[in-house]
N, C-alpha and C positions, 0 to 999 in steps of 0.2 A: 580424149582419144581412147579407145578400148584396143589393148592388144590381144590379140589371138595366138594361142600355141598350139601348134598341131604336132601329134606325135605319130610315128608310122610304126606300128608292130609288125615284127617280122617273125615268121615260124624258122625256129633253129634248125639248122642242116641235119639231115639225117632222119630216121623213123621217128615218128611221135611217141611210140611205146615200144618196148623189148618183146622179141617174140619169144614164147616159152623155149627155154634151152639155151637164151643168148649167152655169149660168152662174157657179156659186159656186165653181168649183175647176177646176184645169188637168186633174187627172188623173181618169180613170175608175176604177171599183171594180170589179171587183179590178184594180188598176194595175202594171204592170210599166215604170216610166220607164227603167229600165237607164241611170242617170246614170252617164256616162264622161267623164273626165278629157281634155280635147283641147287641150295647149297651156296657155294661161294661162285656158283658157275650159272648160265643160263641156256636152256634148251629152246630150238625153236625148228620149224620146217620151212621147206621150200614149196610146200603144195600150194596151188591154187590155179586159177584158169581151167578149172576141169581137169587137171593132169594130178597123178599121184607126186608125192613128195619124198624128200628123205629127211634122215633126221640129223640135225647139227647140234653142237655145243659150242660156247664162248666163256672165255672170262673177261672180256671186254677189250681184248687186245687182237689184233692181226695174227699175231704169232699163236694165240691161244684158241684161235677159232678153226674148227675143223668139222667135216663130216664122219657121221659114226656108222659104221657098218651094223647091223642089226641081225641077230641070228634069228634064222627061221623067216626072213621076210623075201617079199616078191622082188625078183630082179629087177622089175621096172619101176620099183620105189617101195620104201618101208612105212609111209604114212599116207592115210586115205586123202582124196582129194578134197573132201569137205574141209578138211584141217585135222589138226591133230587133238583138239581138245585136252591140252594137258592139264593133268591135275595131280599134284603133289600129296603124298602120304609119306611121312618119314624121310628117307633120304632118295626115294624113288618118284619118278612121275610116269601116271598111268596114261596112255595115249590111244587114240584109234589108229590101229596099225593095218597092214596088209600083208598075209602071209604067203607062204611060196606058191599056194594055189590062185594067188590074184584074189583072194577073198578077206573081207575085212574081219579083223579080231582085235582083242585087247593086246597092247603092247606095253612093255615097261622099259625104263631106263634109268640107270642111277648117275648118266652123265659121262660114262665110259664106253667104249665099244664091248667089253668083256661082261658089262653089266646090262645090254640093251638086248631084248629078245621080243619076238611075237610068240604068245602063249597058244599052245595047242589045247583048247578049251574041249572039255567032253561035254556031250549032249547039246553041242550048238547045231544049229540048222546046218544043211548039208552046202547051203550056198554061201554060209559065212555067219558068223554071230550077230552081225548088223547087216540089215538089209540096205542096199544101197539106196533103194527108191524109197523106202520108208522111214528109215532111220538114220537121216541126216545128222541129227545130234543125238550121241548116245546118253547124254544128260550125266557124264559122271560127275558125282557128287561125295566129296569125301565125308566119311563119318566115322571118327575115331581114328583106327589105324587101316581102314579100309575103305573101298570106294564101292558106292552102289552106283547101277546103270542099267539102262533098258537095253535088253537083248532078245534075240530072237533062238527059241529051242529047236530042237530036232522035230516038234511038230508043226513047225512054223507058227508058233504062237510067239506074242510079244510079252515078255515078263520081266519081273525085278531078279537082276543078277547083283553078285556082289564079287569083289576080288580084292586080295590083299598083294598082289603084284606076283603071285605064284601060280602054277598049273592047278595043282591040289587045292588051293584057295580061292579058285575062282569057279562059281557055280550059280545056278539059279536057285532063287529061294521058292521051294515049292511046299505044298499043303497049306498054303495062305487060305484061313477061315474065311469062307463066304466068298472068294474070289471067283470071276467069271471063268467057267471052264476053257473058253476058247483063248484066254490070255488076259492078263490083268491091264495091259493096255492095248490100244487099237492103234492100226497103221496111220499116218499123217496128223496125230493128235499129241501134242506135248505133255509128258506124265507131269513136269515140272517139280522133279525131285528137288526139296528143299531141307538142308540141313538145319535142325534146329534143336540146339543143345546136344544131348545124347541120342535124339530121335531124329527120324527124317519124315517129311510130310510129302505127300503124294497126290497124284489125281489118278485115280485108276477105276476098273469097272467090277460091280458087285457080281453075286451070283444070277441075277437080273439082267445082265448086261447093261446096267444103268451105270452112268458116271456119279463117282461120288469123291468129295475131298477128304480124302483119306488122311486120318492124323488130325483133324480139327478138334480143338480143345473147347471147353464150354464155361462159362464165369459160373459163380457160385449159385446164381440164380437160375441156372439151367439154359440160360440164352446161349445160342451158337455164336461163337468168335470165329468166323469163317474167314476165308483168304481173298475176299473181295473179288477183283476180276480173274484172279486165277481159277476160280471154279467155273466148269463148263456148264453143269447144270445145277439148279437148285434142289436140295432134297431136303425134307423136313427131318430126318434123322440118319445123318451121314454116318456110315461105318468108321469105326477109329482103327486105323492101321498106323501103329508106332513101332519103330524097328530100333533096338538098342544097338549101341556102339561095340558090343562084344559079339556082334553076331556071327554064328558057326554056318559054314557053308552049307546049303540046303534046308536052313531051319527058320522059319518064320517065326518073329517073337510077338 
C-alpha cells in the first residue's frame, strides 16, 4: 500500500513585503545595500525600490550600527536610488551621492559623520555630475590612490573623470588626444573601466566618433590582444589610451 502525505502551505499573516520606509526593517525591497568593508567597519546604504537612500556604518554589532549624516546631502537622502557603488581608496570610500539640490554627485566617507560629505564638483553638468537617465552606473574604478569614473561635464558630454576624495582633486580628464569632441563616452553604453596594474583600460570613442577598445595591448608579433566580448566594435588599429596611477586632475597621460 502506498502512503500519500499532503502538505498545506499557508501564506504568513501580514504583507508579503515591506513597503518603503517600513518601521520593521532597515532596507527597502528590492534592496541594494552594497555592504562594503572600510577599515574595521563596513558601510552600506538603504537605497532601493527607486528611492534615495542614506549612508550607514556598522562594526557588526547592533550598538555599533548607525546612520551617518552627510555634509552637503539632499534632505531626502544622501545616496542615489541606483545604489552607492562604494569604491574604497585608502581610508575612504567613494560613492554615488545626492547633493542639496537633489542632483547626483560624488560622495566620500571614512565611516564617520565628520568624514562624510557630498563633493561640490567644478565644471559638472548643471543637472548633476551623473545623469539619472544615462549614467545608472558611474563605473567607479580604483587606480592607485584615486578613482576613475564616467561623469557629465558642463557641456553635457560624458567623459572620464578622476577623484581622490576631495573637491580640488576631482576633475574631468581633458585634452585627451584623438578623443571624440562630443565626449569620450556615449549615453547608454558601458565604458567598462577596468584597472590593470597601474593603468586602466576603457572603451571610448575616437575623433571619428567610432568606438575603440582603448588601452589594448599587443603581443610581440604585433597581433592584437583585445578584450573579447567587452569590445563594442572591432577596429583594425585601436587607439591606445592608458592612464597612470599618478594622475593629476585634468591631465591625460
